[in-house]
The first five atom37 places (N, CA, C, CB, O) and aatype in JSON, in Angstrom:
{
  "aatype": [12, 0, 9, 5, 10, 18, 11, 11, 7, 16, 16, 8, 16, 19, 7, 7, 9, 6, 4, 6, 19, 4, 2, 13, 2, 14, 15, 6, 10, 6, 15, 11, 10, 11, 6, 7, 17, 19, 16, 15, 14, 7, 6, 10, 15, 2, 3, 0, 5, 2, 6, 6, 9, 6, 1, 2, 3, 6, 6, 2, 0, 5, 6, 6, 16, 7, 6, 2, 6, 6, 11, 3, 0, 6, 11, 16, 10, 2, 14, 19, 1, 9, 0, 0, 1, 3, 0, 7, 9, 3, 7, 17, 6, 9, 11, 1, 9, 11, 16, 10, 6, 0, 10, 10, 2, 6, 5, 11, 3],
  "atom_mask": [
    [1, 1, 1, 1, 1],
    [1, 1, 1, 1, 1],
    [1, 1, 1, 1, 1],
    [1, 1, 1, 1, 1],
    [1, 1, 1, 1, 1],
    [1, 1, 1, 1, 1],
    [1, 1, 1, 1, 1],
    [1, 1, 1, 1, 1],
    [1, 1, 1, 0, 1],
    [1, 1, 1, 1, 1],
    [1, 1, 1, 1, 1],
    [1, 1, 1, 1, 1],
    [1, 1, 1, 1, 1],
    [1, 1, 1, 1, 1],
    [1, 1, 1, 0, 1],
    [1, 1, 1, 0, 1],
    [1, 1, 1, 1, 1],
    [1, 1, 1, 1, 1],
    [1, 1, 1, 1, 1],
    [1, 1, 1, 1, 1],
    [1, 1, 1, 1, 1],
    [1, 1, 1, 1, 1],
    [1, 1, 1, 1, 1],
    [1, 1, 1, 1, 1],
    [1, 1, 1, 1, 1],
    [1, 1, 1, 1, 1],
    [1, 1, 1, 1, 1],
    [1, 1, 1, 1, 1],
    [1, 1, 1, 1, 1],
    [1, 1, 1, 1, 1],
    [1, 1, 1, 1, 1],
    [1, 1, 1, 1, 1],
    [1, 1, 1, 1, 1],
    [1, 1, 1, 1, 1],
    [1, 1, 1, 1, 1],
    [1, 1, 1, 0, 1],
    [1, 1, 1, 1, 1],
    [1, 1, 1, 1, 1],
    [1, 1, 1, 1, 1],
    [1, 1, 1, 1, 1],
    [1, 1, 1, 1, 1],
    [1, 1, 1, 0, 1],
    [1, 1, 1, 1, 1],
    [1, 1, 1, 1, 1],
    [1, 1, 1, 1, 1],
    [1, 1, 1, 1, 1],
    [1, 1, 1, 1, 1],
    [1, 1, 1, 1, 1],
    [1, 1, 1, 1, 1],
    [1, 1, 1, 1, 1],
    [1, 1, 1, 1, 1],
    [1, 1, 1, 1, 1],
    [1, 1, 1, 1, 1],
    [1, 1, 1, 1, 1],
    [1, 1, 1, 1, 1],
    [1, 1, 1, 1, 1],
    [1, 1, 1, 1, 1],
    [1, 1, 1, 1, 1],
    [1, 1, 1, 1, 1],
    [1, 1, 1, 1, 1],
    [1, 1, 1, 1, 1],
    [1, 1, 1, 1, 1],
    [1, 1, 1, 1, 1],
    [1, 1, 1, 1, 1],
    [1, 1, 1, 1, 1],
    [1, 1, 1, 0, 1],
    [1, 1, 1, 1, 1],
    [1, 1, 1, 1, 1],
    [1, 1, 1, 1, 1],
    [1, 1, 1, 1, 1],
    [1, 1, 1, 1, 1],
    [1, 1, 1, 1, 1],
    [1, 1, 1, 1, 1],
    [1, 1, 1, 1, 1],
    [1, 1, 1, 1, 1],
    [1, 1, 1, 1, 1],
    [1, 1, 1, 1, 1],
    [1, 1, 1, 1, 1],
    [1, 1, 1, 1, 1],
    [1, 1, 1, 1, 1],
    [1, 1, 1, 1, 1],
    [1, 1, 1, 1, 1],
    [1, 1, 1, 1, 1],
    [1, 1, 1, 1, 1],
    [1, 1, 1, 1, 1],
    [1, 1, 1, 1, 1],
    [1, 1, 1, 1, 1],
    [1, 1, 1, 0, 1],
    [1, 1, 1, 1, 1],
    [1, 1, 1, 1, 1],
    [1, 1, 1, 0, 1],
    [1, 1, 1, 1, 1],
    [1, 1, 1, 1, 1],
    [1, 1, 1, 1, 1],
    [1, 1, 1, 1, 1],
    [1, 1, 1, 1, 1],
    [1, 1, 1, 1, 1],
    [1, 1, 1, 1, 1],
    [1, 1, 1, 1, 1],
    [1, 1, 1, 1, 1],
    [1, 1, 1, 1, 1],
    [1, 1, 1, 1, 1],
    [1, 1, 1, 1, 1],
    [1, 1, 1, 1, 1],
    [1, 1, 1, 1, 1],
    [1, 1, 1, 1, 1],
    [1, 1, 1, 1, 1],
    [1, 1, 1, 1, 1],
    [1, 1, 1, 1, 1]
  ],
  "atom_positions": [
    [[-55.99, 3.0, 4.95], [-54.5, 3.17, 5.01], [-54.11, 4.64, 4.93], [-53.82, 2.4, 3.85], [-54.91, 5.49, 4.56]],
    [[-52.86, 4.92, 5.28], [-52.51, 5.9, 5.11], [-51.25, 6.13, 5.66], [-53.33, 6.57, 5.39], [-50.91, 5.83, 6.8]],
    [[-50.32, 6.87, 4.48], [-48.1, 6.98, 4.98], [-47.79, 7.45, 5.78], [-46.92, 7.74, 4.23], [-48.79, 7.94, 6.3]],
    [[-47.3, 7.58, 6.09], [-46.93, 8.52, 6.98], [-44.79, 9.46, 6.3], [-47.01, 7.29, 8.81], [-43.76, 9.2, 5.69]],
    [[-45.65, 10.74, 7.22], [-44.55, 11.19, 6.17], [-43.72, 12.07, 7.14], [-45.18, 12.11, 4.7], [-44.38, 12.25, 8.16]],
    [[-42.07, 12.9, 7.22], [-40.98, 13.19, 7.78], [-40.92, 14.78, 7.15], [-39.76, 12.07, 7.44], [-40.55, 14.84, 5.98]],
    [[-41.25, 15.98, 7.77], [-41.09, 17.38, 7.92], [-39.44, 17.76, 8.54], [-42.37, 17.88, 8.97], [-38.98, 17.05, 9.43]],
    [[-38.97, 18.45, 8.2], [-38.15, 19.18, 9.4], [-39.32, 19.78, 10.67], [-37.17, 20.67, 8.62], [-40.42, 20.3, 10.53]],
    [[-38.77, 19.57, 11.53], [-39.84, 19.94, 13.34], [-38.82, 19.65, 14.52], [0.0, 0.0, 0.0], [-37.72, 19.09, 14.53]],
    [[-39.46, 20.16, 15.37], [-39.08, 19.46, 16.75], [-39.95, 18.69, 17.67], [-38.64, 20.39, 17.56], [-39.81, 18.3, 18.83]],
    [[-41.37, 18.53, 16.33], [-42.08, 17.48, 17.76], [-42.43, 16.41, 17.72], [-43.2, 17.76, 18.37], [-43.59, 16.14, 18.0]],
    [[-41.58, 15.49, 17.37], [-40.94, 14.31, 17.42], [-39.62, 14.3, 17.31], [-41.36, 13.56, 16.59], [-38.96, 15.32, 17.14]],
    [[-39.01, 12.85, 17.44], [-38.11, 12.3, 17.69], [-38.02, 11.17, 16.99], [-38.05, 12.21, 18.77], [-38.05, 10.25, 17.81]],
    [[-37.91, 10.69, 15.74], [-37.57, 9.48, 15.19], [-36.11, 9.16, 15.19], [-38.05, 9.44, 13.9], [-35.24, 9.8, 14.6]],
    [[-35.94, 8.13, 15.9], [-33.68, 7.42, 15.77], [-33.29, 8.37, 15.81], [0.0, 0.0, 0.0], [-32.48, 8.79, 14.98]],
    [[-33.6, 8.85, 16.53], [-32.24, 10.14, 17.47], [-32.73, 11.71, 16.03], [0.0, 0.0, 0.0], [-31.92, 12.62, 15.84]],
    [[-34.01, 11.67, 15.3], [-33.85, 12.85, 14.44], [-35.06, 13.25, 14.43], [-33.31, 12.7, 13.08], [-35.96, 12.76, 13.75]],
    [[-35.19, 14.46, 15.42], [-36.33, 15.4, 15.44], [-37.14, 16.24, 14.4], [-35.96, 16.17, 16.13], [-36.74, 17.33, 14.0]],
    [[-38.29, 15.67, 14.01], [-38.98, 15.74, 12.43], [-40.29, 16.11, 13.55], [-39.06, 13.92, 11.02], [-40.5, 16.01, 14.76]],
    [[-40.86, 16.53, 12.54], [-42.34, 16.1, 11.87], [-43.14, 14.82, 11.57], [-42.33, 16.5, 10.75], [-42.45, 14.05, 10.89]],
    [[-44.49, 14.3, 11.88], [-44.73, 13.1, 11.47], [-45.84, 13.32, 11.3], [-44.44, 12.06, 12.13], [-46.51, 13.88, 12.17]],
    [[-46.42, 12.9, 9.97], [-47.6, 13.47, 9.56], [-48.53, 11.85, 9.27], [-47.28, 14.64, 8.05], [-47.81, 10.86, 9.41]],
    [[-49.53, 11.65, 9.01], [-50.45, 10.72, 8.35], [-50.77, 11.3, 6.95], [-51.79, 10.5, 9.21], [-50.95, 12.52, 6.99]],
    [[-50.88, 10.77, 5.81], [-51.48, 10.84, 4.6], [-52.32, 10.13, 4.24], [-50.86, 10.8, 3.83], [-52.35, 8.99, 4.7]],
    [[-53.54, 10.65, 3.08], [-53.83, 10.01, 2.02], [-52.8, 9.16, 0.97], [-54.42, 10.94, 1.46], [-52.24, 10.1, 0.4]],
    [[-52.42, 8.32, 0.58], [-51.53, 7.53, -0.43], [-51.61, 8.71, -1.65], [-52.24, 5.77, -0.91], [-50.77, 8.93, -2.52]],
    [[-52.72, 9.28, -1.45], [-53.15, 9.96, -3.09], [-52.65, 11.55, -3.04], [-55.21, 9.97, -3.45], [-52.69, 12.42, -3.91]],
    [[-51.94, 11.58, -1.09], [-51.4, 12.52, -1.46], [-50.02, 12.49, -1.57], [-51.78, 13.33, -0.84], [-49.47, 13.58, -1.72]],
    [[-49.32, 11.51, -1.53], [-48.0, 11.02, -1.57], [-47.54, 11.92, -2.52], [-47.78, 9.53, -1.9], [-46.61, 12.43, -1.89]],
    [[-47.55, 12.52, -3.7], [-47.06, 13.11, -4.57], [-46.91, 14.7, -4.13], [-47.82, 12.79, -5.69], [-45.73, 14.96, -3.87]],
    [[-47.38, 15.29, -4.06], [-48.47, 16.34, -3.52], [-47.41, 17.05, -2.37], [-50.14, 15.48, -2.75], [-46.67, 18.03, -2.38]],
    [[-47.71, 16.11, -1.46], [-46.29, 16.14, -0.27], [-45.28, 16.14, -0.02], [-46.05, 15.67, 0.29], [-44.76, 16.71, 0.94]],
    [[-44.66, 15.32, -1.04], [-43.29, 15.18, -1.32], [-42.8, 16.9, -2.25], [-43.14, 13.52, -2.39], [-41.73, 17.5, -2.18]],
    [[-43.8, 17.17, -2.87], [-42.69, 18.7, -3.39], [-43.41, 19.46, -2.45], [-42.75, 19.54, -5.32], [-44.06, 20.26, -3.12]],
    [[-43.66, 19.66, -1.12], [-44.02, 20.25, -0.38], [-42.49, 20.07, 0.37], [-45.38, 19.87, 0.11], [-42.03, 21.08, 0.92]],
    [[-42.02, 19.32, 0.39], [-40.94, 19.39, 1.36], [-41.23, 18.08, 2.64], [0.0, 0.0, 0.0], [-40.35, 17.71, 3.42]],
    [[-42.54, 17.56, 2.61], [-42.0, 15.69, 3.07], [-41.02, 15.16, 2.51], [-42.98, 14.48, 2.73], [-40.1, 15.37, 1.71]],
    [[-41.63, 14.09, 3.4], [-40.05, 12.82, 2.48], [-40.56, 12.04, 3.78], [-37.49, 13.44, 2.35], [-41.1, 12.45, 4.81]],
    [[-40.1, 10.49, 3.26], [-40.59, 9.15, 3.53], [-40.09, 8.05, 4.37], [-40.65, 8.66, 2.53], [-40.53, 7.01, 4.85]],
    [[-38.65, 8.92, 4.36], [-37.91, 8.59, 6.1], [-37.63, 9.56, 6.55], [-36.58, 7.77, 6.37], [-37.61, 10.59, 5.88]],
    [[-37.31, 9.54, 7.84], [-36.4, 11.01, 8.41], [-35.0, 10.8, 8.81], [-37.06, 11.7, 9.81], [-34.38, 11.37, 9.7]],
    [[-34.61, 9.84, 7.96], [-32.95, 9.18, 7.46], [-32.65, 10.18, 6.22], [0.0, 0.0, 0.0], [-31.6, 10.79, 6.01]],
    [[-34.35, 10.22, 5.1], [-33.46, 11.34, 4.64], [-33.67, 13.32, 4.61], [-33.35, 10.83, 3.24], [-33.65, 14.2, 3.74]],
    [[-33.87, 13.25, 6.25], [-34.31, 14.66, 6.44], [-32.5, 14.85, 7.6], [-36.48, 14.87, 7.46], [-31.96, 15.89, 7.98]],
    [[-32.08, 13.41, 7.83], [-30.34, 13.91, 8.3], [-29.88, 13.86, 7.2], [-29.28, 12.99, 9.34], [-29.42, 14.99, 7.02]],
    [[-29.65, 13.07, 6.02], [-29.18, 13.29, 5.06], [-29.23, 14.87, 4.95], [-29.77, 12.51, 4.14], [-28.27, 15.64, 5.08]],
    [[-30.45, 15.16, 4.71], [-30.49, 16.76, 4.59], [-29.37, 17.56, 5.38], [-31.91, 17.3, 5.15], [-28.41, 18.03, 4.77]],
    [[-29.51, 17.7, 6.7], [-28.89, 18.19, 7.62], [-27.53, 17.74, 7.2], [-29.39, 17.82, 8.93], [-26.88, 18.77, 7.36]],
    [[-26.71, 16.82, 6.75], [-25.68, 16.68, 7.06], [-25.17, 17.7, 5.66], [-25.3, 15.12, 7.33], [-24.13, 18.34, 5.73]],
    [[-26.0, 17.74, 4.51], [-25.6, 18.1, 3.35], [-25.12, 19.35, 4.03], [-26.61, 18.11, 2.13], [-23.92, 19.57, 4.15]],
    [[-26.61, 20.65, 4.74], [-26.37, 21.75, 4.79], [-24.65, 21.84, 5.74], [-27.76, 22.41, 5.39], [-23.68, 22.45, 5.31]],
    [[-24.69, 21.2, 6.84], [-23.77, 21.59, 7.85], [-22.67, 21.13, 6.65], [-23.84, 20.76, 9.56], [-21.96, 22.13, 6.53]],
    [[-22.16, 20.02, 5.64], [-21.03, 20.29, 4.74], [-21.17, 21.31, 3.94], [-20.72, 19.29, 3.97], [-20.03, 21.6, 3.58]],
    [[-22.15, 22.23, 3.29], [-22.21, 23.16, 2.62], [-21.34, 24.64, 3.35], [-23.69, 23.21, 2.35], [-20.69, 25.57, 2.88]],
    [[-21.73, 24.24, 4.64], [-21.6, 25.38, 5.47], [-20.28, 25.84, 5.74], [-22.21, 25.16, 6.63], [-19.71, 26.93, 5.82]],
    [[-19.85, 24.17, 5.91], [-18.23, 24.36, 5.98], [-17.34, 24.4, 5.01], [-17.68, 23.49, 6.61], [-16.14, 24.69, 5.06]],
    [[-18.15, 24.0, 3.92], [-17.33, 24.33, 1.87], [-17.54, 25.88, 2.14], [-18.65, 23.55, -0.23], [-16.5, 26.47, 1.87]],
    [[-18.52, 26.74, 2.58], [-18.39, 28.16, 2.23], [-17.37, 28.83, 3.56], [-20.1, 28.9, 2.12], [-16.42, 29.53, 3.23]],
    [[-17.6, 28.59, 4.84], [-16.56, 29.06, 5.44], [-14.94, 28.83, 5.25], [-16.88, 28.77, 6.47], [-14.06, 29.65, 5.51]],
    [[-14.77, 27.42, 4.7], [-13.42, 27.47, 4.0], [-13.2, 28.23, 2.87], [-13.05, 26.29, 3.63], [-12.07, 28.63, 2.63]],
    [[-14.39, 28.55, 1.96], [-13.91, 29.35, 0.54], [-13.57, 30.67, 1.43], [-15.32, 29.63, -0.96], [-12.74, 31.38, 0.87]],
    [[-14.09, 31.25, 2.95], [-14.08, 32.19, 2.6], [-12.95, 32.64, 3.97], [-15.54, 32.74, 2.28], [-12.79, 33.82, 4.26]],
    [[-12.24, 31.53, 4.7], [-10.86, 31.66, 5.04], [-9.88, 31.59, 3.43], [-10.5, 30.29, 6.25], [-8.86, 32.22, 3.13]],
    [[-10.5, 30.79, 2.8], [-9.18, 30.93, 1.55], [-9.03, 32.48, 0.95], [-9.58, 29.82, -0.01], [-7.93, 32.96, 0.67]],
    [[-10.1, 33.07, 0.8], [-10.01, 34.59, -0.21], [-9.46, 35.01, 1.24], [-11.79, 35.61, -1.12], [-8.45, 35.7, 1.23]],
    [[-10.03, 34.67, 2.51], [-8.84, 36.1, 3.49], [-7.3, 35.3, 3.57], [0.0, 0.0, 0.0], [-6.54, 35.85, 4.37]],
    [[-6.85, 34.36, 3.02], [-5.77, 34.1, 2.85], [-4.99, 34.59, 1.94], [-5.76, 33.18, 2.82], [-3.92, 35.2, 2.06]],
    [[-5.83, 34.17, 0.6], [-5.09, 34.84, -0.75], [-5.59, 36.35, -1.15], [-5.43, 33.84, -2.13], [-5.37, 36.78, -2.29]],
    [[-6.42, 37.3, 0.07], [-5.58, 39.04, 0.05], [-4.59, 39.32, 1.21], [-6.8, 40.47, 0.26], [-3.81, 40.27, 1.31]],
    [[-4.81, 38.31, 2.04], [-3.22, 38.57, 2.76], [-1.77, 38.38, 1.7], [-3.02, 37.25, 4.14], [-0.69, 38.96, 1.58]],
    [[-2.62, 36.91, 0.88], [-0.76, 36.97, 0.19], [-0.95, 38.4, -0.99], [-0.14, 34.88, -1.13], [0.02, 39.11, -1.24]],
    [[-2.02, 38.59, -1.48], [-2.01, 39.81, -2.39], [-1.59, 40.96, -1.88], [-3.19, 40.09, -2.89], [-0.87, 41.62, -2.62]],
    [[-1.87, 41.4, -0.78], [-1.36, 42.45, -0.03], [0.15, 42.16, 0.06], [-2.07, 42.57, 1.35], [0.83, 43.08, -0.4]],
    [[0.89, 41.06, 0.57], [1.22, 40.96, 0.76], [3.0, 41.25, -0.78], [0.39, 40.26, 1.55], [4.1, 41.81, -0.68]],
    [[2.36, 40.56, -1.83], [2.9, 41.08, -3.37], [3.16, 42.59, -3.49], [1.75, 40.75, -4.58], [4.15, 43.02, -4.07]],
    [[2.34, 43.31, -2.99], [2.5, 44.57, -3.13], [2.73, 45.68, -1.86], [1.44, 44.82, -3.83], [2.4, 46.87, -1.86]],
    [[3.47, 44.85, -0.7], [4.6, 45.73, -0.62], [5.91, 45.91, 0.01], [4.23, 46.47, -0.37], [6.42, 44.99, 0.65]],
    [[6.3, 46.66, -0.08], [8.21, 46.86, -0.38], [8.73, 45.99, 0.33], [9.08, 48.32, 0.08], [8.33, 45.26, 1.24]],
    [[9.81, 46.18, -0.27], [10.64, 44.11, 0.53], [10.83, 45.23, 1.76], [13.01, 42.84, -0.45], [10.2, 44.84, 2.75]],
    [[11.44, 46.4, 1.98], [11.73, 46.69, 3.63], [11.0, 46.82, 4.22], [12.32, 47.6, 4.11], [11.34, 46.45, 5.35]],
    [[9.54, 47.35, 4.2], [8.41, 46.76, 5.24], [8.77, 46.03, 5.72], [7.31, 46.3, 4.96], [9.3, 46.01, 6.83]],
    [[8.4, 44.55, 4.46], [8.0, 43.36, 4.74], [9.4, 42.97, 5.92], [7.77, 42.39, 3.2], [9.09, 42.18, 6.81]],
    [[11.24, 43.63, 5.92], [11.83, 42.87, 6.09], [11.65, 43.65, 7.79], [13.09, 42.6, 5.07], [11.83, 42.83, 8.68]],
    [[11.4, 44.81, 8.2], [10.72, 45.16, 9.03], [9.52, 44.92, 10.13], [10.64, 45.64, 8.56], [9.72, 44.9, 11.35]],
    [[8.47, 44.77, 9.62], [7.89, 43.67, 9.57], [8.72, 42.61, 10.47], [7.72, 43.33, 8.15], [9.24, 42.8, 11.57]],
    [[8.68, 41.45, 9.68], [9.7, 40.66, 10.38], [10.43, 40.87, 11.24], [10.35, 40.31, 9.85], [9.93, 40.59, 12.33]],
    [[11.2, 41.15, 11.28], [12.01, 41.82, 12.52], [11.54, 42.62, 13.56], [12.91, 42.59, 12.1], [12.18, 43.08, 14.5]],
    [[10.01, 42.79, 13.2], [9.14, 42.52, 14.72], [9.07, 45.22, 14.9], [0.0, 0.0, 0.0], [8.37, 46.09, 15.41]],
    [[10.14, 45.11, 14.19], [10.07, 46.58, 14.26], [8.29, 47.37, 14.25], [11.02, 47.06, 12.81], [7.45, 47.1, 13.4]],
    [[8.11, 48.17, 15.2], [6.85, 48.58, 15.65], [6.69, 49.89, 14.13], [6.92, 49.26, 17.65], [7.47, 50.73, 13.67]],
    [[5.49, 49.52, 13.84], [5.02, 50.88, 13.34], [5.75, 50.57, 11.76], [0.0, 0.0, 0.0], [5.88, 51.6, 11.1]],
    [[6.0, 49.88, 11.4], [6.6, 49.42, 10.07], [5.52, 49.16, 8.9], [7.41, 48.04, 10.33], [5.95, 48.53, 7.93]],
    [[3.98, 49.64, 8.88], [3.27, 50.1, 8.12], [3.82, 51.52, 8.18], [1.93, 49.8, 8.4], [4.94, 51.76, 7.73]],
    [[3.32, 52.17, 8.55], [3.31, 53.44, 8.15], [4.53, 54.46, 8.6], [2.08, 53.89, 8.59], [4.27, 55.66, 8.6]],
    [[6.34, 53.87, 9.14], [7.09, 54.84, 9.15], [7.26, 54.14, 7.69], [8.24, 55.13, 10.33], [6.99, 53.11, 7.07]],
    [[7.98, 55.63, 7.57], [8.53, 55.87, 6.55], [10.38, 55.15, 5.97], [8.36, 57.31, 6.79], [11.53, 55.29, 6.39]],
    [[9.76, 54.43, 4.91], [10.96, 53.91, 4.25], [12.89, 53.71, 4.72], [10.82, 54.8, 3.18], [13.72, 52.86, 5.04]],
    [[12.73, 55.17, 4.44], [14.51, 55.64, 4.9], [14.32, 55.34, 6.56], [15.08, 57.83, 4.51], [14.86, 54.53, 7.31]],
    [[13.7, 55.98, 6.69], [13.52, 55.32, 8.25], [13.28, 53.88, 8.84], [12.45, 55.89, 8.76], [13.29, 53.96, 10.07]],
    [[13.06, 52.51, 8.38], [13.02, 51.52, 8.31], [14.73, 51.13, 8.08], [11.95, 51.24, 7.41], [15.54, 50.51, 8.76]],
    [[14.82, 51.86, 6.72], [16.17, 50.81, 6.71], [17.3, 51.45, 7.63], [16.87, 50.59, 5.02], [18.31, 50.76, 7.77]],
    [[17.26, 52.49, 8.17], [17.93, 52.97, 9.41], [18.0, 51.84, 10.06], [17.27, 54.05, 10.23], [18.84, 50.95, 10.2]],
    [[16.37, 52.16, 10.64], [16.62, 50.82, 12.0], [16.88, 49.38, 11.44], [15.04, 50.55, 13.07], [17.72, 48.82, 12.14]],
    [[16.47, 48.64, 10.46], [17.01, 47.56, 10.23], [18.43, 47.76, 9.93], [16.35, 46.94, 9.3], [18.8, 46.69, 9.45]],
    [[19.46, 48.6, 9.96], [20.78, 48.82, 10.04], [21.32, 48.61, 10.86], [21.12, 49.66, 9.87], [22.39, 48.0, 10.85]],
    [[20.64, 49.14, 12.01], [21.42, 49.28, 13.38], [20.8, 48.14, 13.76], [21.26, 50.64, 14.42], [21.6, 47.55, 14.48]],
    [[19.63, 47.42, 13.65], [19.68, 45.94, 14.24], [20.97, 44.84, 13.6], [18.08, 45.23, 13.84], [21.37, 43.83, 14.16]],
    [[21.6, 45.55, 11.86], [22.84, 44.41, 11.91], [23.72, 44.2, 12.65], [23.55, 44.39, 11.11], [24.33, 43.2, 13.04]],
    [[23.75, 45.79, 12.93], [25.24, 46.12, 13.84], [25.32, 45.78, 14.91], [25.65, 47.37, 14.09], [26.34, 46.0, 15.56]]
  ]
}
């Protein structure tokens, strides 16, 4: 009697899941499980879903880090630069503060 085990791969499609399928002697079960074989193709599907969740978590963490960096950068910006940026003044990042103040005052008039 043989047992059928499954591993990630593309040689077969079982229940809509691409995998490798192989028959083994039952005495090999423990060693094959340690090698990454599973007893059901559904276990591979769960692995794929978990990998997708981990990828999404990593992407979200990277996005959050980027957002935090933007917030930190905003905290260090001079309030005049922030006002100039919000007012749509070109070159707000590099113009002198006095120049930006003058441009902002012109917009008020």
